[in-house]
Every structure is written in structure tokens, then in C-alpha cells.
N, C-alpha and C positions, 0 to 999 in steps of 0.2 A: 354975629347972629347965626343961629343954626337954621339950616334949610328945613322947611316944613315937610317937603316931599322928597322921596328918594326913588330911584328906579332899580329894577333888577330884571335880568333876562328870564324869560319863561323857559324853564328847563325842568328836569326831574325834581330838583330841590324845591322849586317854587310852584310845581304843579298843584299841590293841595290848595294853595292860596288862589290860584287861577280857577280851579274847579269850584271852590266855594263861591267865588265872585260870579261865575257863570250860572251856577245852580240857583243863586239868589234871584236871577232874572229869567228863570225858566229856560235856561240853555241859550240865552241871548236870542231874541227874535224867534222864540218858539222852538229852539233846538239846533240852531246852526253851529254852535260851538266855535264860531270864528273860523270856519273852514272855507269860506268863499275864495280866498286867495291861494289855496292849495290845489294841486293837480286833481285831487278827488272832487273838489268843488262841493256844491250843495244842490239839492233838488233832484237828484237822480232817483229813479224808481228803487224802492227798498231802502233808501237812505234815511234812517230815523235819527232822532236825537242821540240814541244810544250808539249807533254806528258812527256818527260824527264825533261823539265824545271819545270813543275808542281810537278813532283815527287821529284825533288831536293828541291824545296821550301817547300814541305810538310815535308821533313826530317829536314830542318832548323827549321821549326815551332815546330816539335816534339822533337827537341834536340837530334836527332840520327845521327848527323854528327861528324866526327872527322877530320875535315879539318882546316887548318890554312891558313889565307890570309897574304900576305906580303905587307907592306905599306912603301912607301917612303914619309915621311911627312904625308900628309893627302890623298895621292893618292894610291889607291890599284893597285899594279903592278904585283902581282902574287898570 
């Protein structure tokens, strides 16, 4: 029996899938872009959803993420 779900590391290759997933939910909780566990954190003055998105993408490009995406077939679902 084939597994229904697979996982992949969030990196530059999977960034478009992650971005689409987050954008579908208004940046997750209004624009945090899952930055709460990074040194930059969230909620600092001037830290907008766009700033968080750019910071998260920079982490993906630098290889400093330890996040896993969940796929159902080719669709990123979590």
C-alpha cells in the first residue's frame, strides 16, 4: 500500500509550495510567516507580513530552516 502523505524539507526548491500554502491563509495568523521560532521573531515594530516573508525566504535560501512540508500527492497540505 502506498503512503498517502510524504514529507519534504522546506528549502529553495519547496519554497513556492510553502509560500502558496501560507498565502492561502493570509500569511498564517495575519502575516507571521512562521517566524516565531527564528531569532528575528515576530511582533517587533515595523515587522510587517512582507518583512516576515522576506526573512523566511532568506532562511530558505541560506539553508537555516528545519521545517518539513507535508504533501498529499503533489499538493502541499501542511
